[in-house]
Backbone as CSV, one residue per row, in Angstrom:
resi,resn,N_x,N_y,N_z,CA_x,CA_y,CA_z,C_x,C_y,C_z
1,MET,0.818,-0.795,-0.095,-0.310,0.412,-0.407,0.572,1.344,-0.218
2,ARG,1.916,1.066,0.694,2.372,2.590,0.993,3.131,3.048,-0.530
3,HIS,3.822,2.076,-1.724,3.916,2.208,-2.691,3.121,3.269,-3.736
4,VAL,1.524,2.989,-3.465,0.708,3.983,-4.118,0.602,4.833,-3.312
5,LYS,1.183,5.663,-1.942,1.643,6.824,-1.798,3.021,7.338,-2.480
6,VAL,3.449,6.842,-2.555,4.686,7.599,-2.786,4.572,7.732,-4.531
7,GLY,4.091,6.961,-5.236,3.727,7.183,-6.315,2.567,8.571,-6.615
8,ARG,1.799,8.629,-5.407,0.839,9.869,-5.975,1.681,11.068,-5.190
9,VAL,2.895,11.097,-4.435,3.466,11.747,-4.194,4.788,12.773,-5.645
10,MET,5.221,11.242,-5.827,5.923,11.404,-7.064,4.796,12.190,-8.457
11,ARG,3.765,11.933,-8.544,3.156,12.139,-9.718,2.482,14.064,-9.115
12,LEU,2.481,13.934,-8.133,2.472,15.483,-7.134,3.295,16.276,-7.306
13,ALA,4.305,15.741,-7.059,5.640,16.552,-7.893,5.387,16.975,-9.325
14,LEU,5.222,15.824,-9.911,5.239,16.534,-11.490,4.544,17.126,-12.257
15,ASP,3.576,17.071,-11.609,2.093,18.238,-11.785,2.751,19.729,-11.286
16,MET,3.674,19.843,-9.830,3.752,20.873,-9.465,4.526,21.908,-10.446
17,GLN,5.582,20.789,-11.140,6.807,21.620,-12.011,6.006,21.395,-13.201
18,ALA,5.081,20.549,-13.648,4.786,21.473,-14.958,3.723,22.369,-14.750
19,SER,2.852,22.758,-13.847,1.961,24.012,-13.830,3.221,25.494,-13.789
20,ARG,2.368,26.443,-14.300,3.182,27.565,-14.694,2.802,28.431,-12.956
21,VAL,1.498,28.276,-12.996,1.384,29.179,-11.789,1.094,28.277,-10.425
22,GLY,1.285,26.683,-10.539,1.013,26.017,-8.923,0.023,25.459,-9.009
23,VAL,0.075,24.933,-7.769,-1.080,23.676,-7.896,-1.596,24.299,-6.260
24,SER,-3.101,24.374,-5.945,-3.936,24.830,-4.791,-3.946,23.642,-3.893
25,LEU,-3.802,23.464,-2.512,-4.767,21.908,-2.188,-5.804,21.834,-2.445
26,ASP,-6.808,22.152,-2.926,-8.259,22.052,-3.738,-7.847,21.158,-4.684
27,GLU,-7.085,21.997,-5.544,-6.730,21.626,-6.855,-6.118,19.440,-6.560
28,MET,-5.454,19.748,-5.783,-4.572,18.685,-5.478,-5.859,17.286,-4.753
29,ALA,-6.579,17.920,-3.764,-7.053,17.233,-3.087,-8.345,16.300,-4.670
30,ARG,-9.413,17.552,-5.238,-9.888,16.631,-6.310,-8.788,15.773,-7.669
31,ARG,-7.676,16.009,-7.839,-6.681,15.278,-8.746,-6.412,14.131,-8.202
32,PHE,-6.590,14.035,-6.551,-6.133,12.831,-6.402,-7.167,11.843,-5.316
33,ARG,-8.370,12.543,-5.592,-9.619,12.114,-4.966,-9.311,11.545,-3.731
34,VAL,-8.412,12.719,-2.557,-8.463,12.671,-1.111,-8.924,13.962,-0.456
35,SER,-8.698,13.697,0.646,-9.331,14.847,1.949,-8.084,16.035,1.535
36,ARG,-8.360,17.355,1.865,-7.655,18.455,1.774,-6.369,18.024,3.038
37,ARG,-6.964,17.238,3.988,-5.541,17.007,4.903,-4.794,16.424,4.579
38,THR,-5.426,15.300,3.592,-4.346,14.386,2.598,-3.302,14.844,2.007
39,ALA,-4.016,15.789,1.117,-3.600,17.072,0.109,-2.352,17.746,0.721
40,GLN,-2.866,18.094,1.878,-2.024,19.079,2.777,-0.309,17.918,2.884
41,ARG,-0.684,16.656,3.668,0.653,15.929,3.799,1.253,15.518,2.343
42,MET,0.325,15.547,1.531,1.235,14.880,0.063,2.173,16.184,-0.020
43,LYS,0.977,17.723,-0.153,1.914,18.453,-0.481,3.278,18.976,0.785
44,ASP,3.053,18.319,1.433,4.562,18.839,2.399,5.291,17.753,2.577
45,ALA,5.527,16.662,1.713,6.257,15.515,1.427,6.568,16.010,0.521
46,VAL,6.301,16.287,-0.871,6.946,17.225,-2.074,7.711,18.246,-1.273
47,VAL,6.959,19.240,-0.724,8.322,20.410,0.098,9.225,19.674,0.406
48,GLY,9.321,18.589,1.242,10.436,18.421,2.148,11.593,17.489,0.985
49,LEU,10.743,16.792,0.247,11.790,16.135,-0.453,12.385,17.205,-1.838
50,PHE,11.574,18.363,-2.280,12.268,18.903,-3.124,12.185,20.530,-2.562
51,PRO,13.188,20.917,-1.624,13.254,22.456,-1.181,13.259,23.786,-1.937
52,PRO,13.550,23.556,-2.916,13.488,25.016,-4.004,11.854,25.193,-4.274
53,ALA,10.747,24.381,-3.842,9.636,24.706,-4.201,9.427,25.782,-3.570
54,VAL,8.304,26.853,-4.367,7.913,27.956,-4.353,6.444,28.352,-4.134
55,ARG,5.938,28.337,-2.875,4.997,28.909,-2.230,4.596,30.765,-2.835
56,THR,3.186,30.823,-3.754,2.582,32.147,-3.870,1.179,31.699,-3.726
57,THR,0.865,32.805,-4.058,-0.533,33.369,-3.489,-1.107,34.010,-5.069
58,ASP,-2.279,33.867,-5.394,-3.124,33.617,-6.404,-3.929,35.560,-6.306
59,GLU,-4.583,35.457,-7.427,-5.053,36.890,-7.020,-6.308,36.342,-6.254
60,GLU,-6.991,35.401,-6.596,-7.960,35.040,-5.049,-7.491,34.789,-3.837
61,ARG,-6.256,35.122,-3.396,-5.535,34.908,-2.477,-5.741,33.162,-1.907
62,HIS,-6.043,32.390,-2.594,-5.288,30.534,-2.310,-3.853,30.579,-2.644
63,LYS,-3.266,29.972,-1.885,-2.005,29.594,-1.958,-1.628,28.100,-2.999
64,ARG,-0.759,28.298,-3.816,-0.182,27.807,-4.607,1.248,27.254,-4.461
65,TRP,1.523,26.124,-4.954,3.040,25.728,-5.206,2.992,24.758,-6.108
66,ARG,4.548,25.147,-6.244,5.208,25.199,-7.862,6.893,24.771,-7.667
67,LEU,6.878,23.643,-8.424,8.392,23.612,-8.515,9.486,23.884,-9.689
68,PRO,10.052,24.702,-9.448,11.044,25.535,-10.733,11.039,23.833,-11.667
69,VAL,11.276,24.643,-12.785,11.811,23.520,-13.998,12.686,22.934,-13.777
70,ALA,12.607,21.450,-14.068,13.837,20.676,-14.054,13.830,19.905,-12.833
71,THR,13.373,20.404,-11.498,13.908,20.254,-9.933,13.416,18.788,-9.918
72,ALA,12.315,18.099,-10.367,11.634,16.782,-10.346,12.175,15.822,-11.796
73,THR,13.040,16.701,-12.635,13.030,15.669,-14.037,13.495,14.388,-14.018
74,GLY,14.489,14.501,-12.767,14.864,13.131,-12.181,14.033,11.731,-11.933
75,LEU,12.793,12.206,-11.618,11.846,10.646,-11.280,11.157,10.503,-12.520
76,VAL,11.313,11.179,-13.905,11.119,10.608,-15.591,12.272,10.258,-15.785
77,HIS,12.380,8.759,-16.475,13.516,8.522,-16.938,13.097,7.201,-17.915
78,PHE,13.306,7.640,-19.486,13.535,7.570,-20.931,14.281,6.633,-21.220
79,VAL,13.988,5.317,-21.959,15.633,5.014,-22.582,15.094,5.307,-24.224
80,ALA,15.969,5.214,-24.969,15.804,5.667,-26.726,14.666,4.720,-27.219
81,ASP,14.725,3.714,-27.184,13.740,2.509,-27.488,12.395,3.119,-27.372
82,GLU,12.015,3.478,-26.104,10.543,3.942,-25.254,10.321,5.489,-26.028
83,LEU,11.498,5.944,-26.250,11.479,7.576,-27.302,11.193,6.740,-28.671
84,ALA,11.852,6.131,-28.847,11.272,5.625,-30.556,10.083,5.203,-30.846
85,ASP,9.774,4.318,-30.394,8.022,3.520,-29.909,7.082,4.712,-29.791
86,LEU,7.353,5.880,-29.076,6.390,7.023,-28.865,6.272,7.406,-30.113
87,GLU,7.677,7.720,-31.011,7.709,8.915,-32.259,7.122,7.687,-32.891
88,GLY,7.278,6.619,-33.075,6.202,5.568,-34.193,4.883,5.494,-34.199
89,ALA,4.490,5.952,-32.486,2.937,6.031,-32.290,2.244,7.273,-32.896
90,ALA,3.108,8.047,-32.571,2.924,9.359,-33.315,2.661,9.669,-34.384
91,ARG,3.712,8.920,-35.145,3.714,9.225,-36.879,2.268,8.136,-37.263
92,LEU,1.691,7.086,-36.403,0.819,6.574,-36.940,-0.510,7.210,-36.726
93,LEU,-0.518,7.608,-35.695,-2.031,8.892,-35.151,-1.688,9.647,-36.178
94,ARG,-1.234,10.144,-36.601,-1.361,11.570,-37.581,-1.596,10.732,-38.910
95,ARG,-1.058,9.903,-38.886,-1.177,9.310,-40.670,-2.855,8.779,-40.105
96,ASP,-3.218,8.334,-39.473,-4.855,7.726,-39.313,-5.762,8.576,-39.123
97,SER,-5.362,9.643,-38.884,-6.444,11.008,-38.313,-6.861,11.900,-39.574
């Protein structure tokens, strides 16, 4: 069961890195279908693992968290064969659509 929690924290880190404006606790809770308190714990885990995390406040005064570009890049690893497979699949989709 613990690996599921680790996977969620990793996905949250990637979401926080992919977002230009950051991710709010409510968005985290909806995305992972968890309570706000669990989302807060997940956010705390990401911030603890990645100290460069940035907290901002949007125009509606909601707190948002994001990771600077390339902070969590090491969590995703592709090998050349996988990239070639993706390119082939994209070519097929373009051809068939």
